[in-house]
Every structure is written in structure tokens, then in C-alpha cells.
C-alpha positions in Angstrom: 6.3 58.7 135.1 9.5 56.3 135.6 13.3 57.6 136.0 15.0 58.1 132.9 18.4 57.2 134.9 19.7 53.9 133.9 21.6 51.7 136.6 25.0 53.2 135.6 23.3 56.9 136.1 22.2 56.6 139.5 24.3 57.9 141.9 22.9 57.1 145.3 26.0 59.4 147.4 24.6 62.1 145.3 21.2 61.5 145.7 21.7 61.4 149.9 24.1 64.6 149.7 20.9 66.5 148.1 18.4 64.6 150.6 20.2 65.4 153.3 20.2 69.3 152.3 16.3 69.4 150.7 14.7 66.9 152.4 16.0 65.1 155.8 15.2 68.5 158.0 11.8 67.6 157.9 11.6 63.4 156.8 15.0 62.5 158.7 18.1 61.6 157.4 16.8 57.7 157.2 13.3 58.5 156.1 11.2 57.8 159.1 9.3 61.1 159.3 11.8 62.3 162.5 13.6 65.5 160.8 15.2 68.2 162.9 12.2 70.3 162.3 9.6 67.5 163.1 11.6 67.0 166.5 11.7 70.7 167.3 8.0 70.5 166.8 8.1 73.1 163.9 6.6 70.9 161.0 3.9 67.9 162.3 2.6 64.7 160.4 5.4 64.3 158.4 5.1 60.4 157.6 7.6 57.6 157.6 8.6 56.4 153.7 7.4 52.8 155.2 3.5 54.1 156.6 1.3 51.2 155.7 -1.2 52.9 153.0 1.5 54.8 151.3 2.3 53.6 148.5 5.2 55.4 147.1 6.1 55.2 143.6 8.9 56.8 141.6 7.0 58.7 139.6 4.8 59.8 142.5 7.9 61.1 144.5 9.5 63.4 140.9 5.9 64.8 141.6 5.7 65.9 145.1 9.2 66.8 144.7 8.6 69.5 141.3 5.2 70.5 142.3 4.9 70.1 146.6 2.2 68.6 148.1 0.4 69.5 151.0 2.7 71.8 153.8 5.7 70.9 151.2 6.6 73.7 149.1 8.1 72.7 145.7 11.5 72.1 145.1 11.8 72.5 141.0 14.0 75.6 141.8 16.2 74.0 144.1 17.1 71.0 141.7 17.1 70.4 137.9 15.7 67.0 136.6 18.8 64.5 136.9 18.9 66.2 140.2 15.4 65.5 141.5 15.8 61.5 139.6 18.8 61.2 142.0 17.0 62.2 145.1 13.8 60.0 143.7 16.5 57.2 143.9 17.8 57.7 147.3 14.4 58.0 148.7 13.2 54.7 147.0 16.7 53.1 149.0 15.9 54.6 152.0 11.8 53.3 151.9 13.5 49.6 151.3 16.0 50.3 154.2 12.7 51.2 156.2 10.7 47.7 155.4 
């Protein structure tokens, strides 16, 4: 699965805004797995986006946002399709920054 958004449609500012609302609380604003809930030890085991052995792909990120994974629930009702792809683009950007 690959993003239907071309480079002119990707809006990292919008992706960041959505990520900070829905994802940053656990995954951290930098994608390092050190979000507020992790630091308060309310949720444990959130990996960094650059952890060795994690082959993060845009399709995998989208799938996880849509269906959820492990302790993370689905965000299909909170984010529409375009918003999910904007978050995917932003997560890939964070991963590149971490590497």
C-alpha cells in the first residue's frame, strides 16, 4: 500500500498537527517513543520510529492507524483517509530525522 498523495498534496504542517493531537502523547513529538504518557509510566513499551529491526513502511503505518496494533487502538473514526496519509508522511519524516 502506497500513499495516493503526490508531493504537492503532502502537507507536513497538517501532518504534524494531527500527529501531535493523536500520536505524540504516546510516541513523543519526535517519534522517539517518549511521549507524555510514557514518561508518566501510564503506557510502556512504545518503540522509537528508528528502532533497529522495525521496518516501518508507509503502508504499515497507514494500516496501524486504521486498524490499531497491540495496545494502540484504531484511529479510523478520528482521522479521515487524507488525514491518515498526512500523518503517515509526517511519521516517515520523523523517522528520517531520527536516523
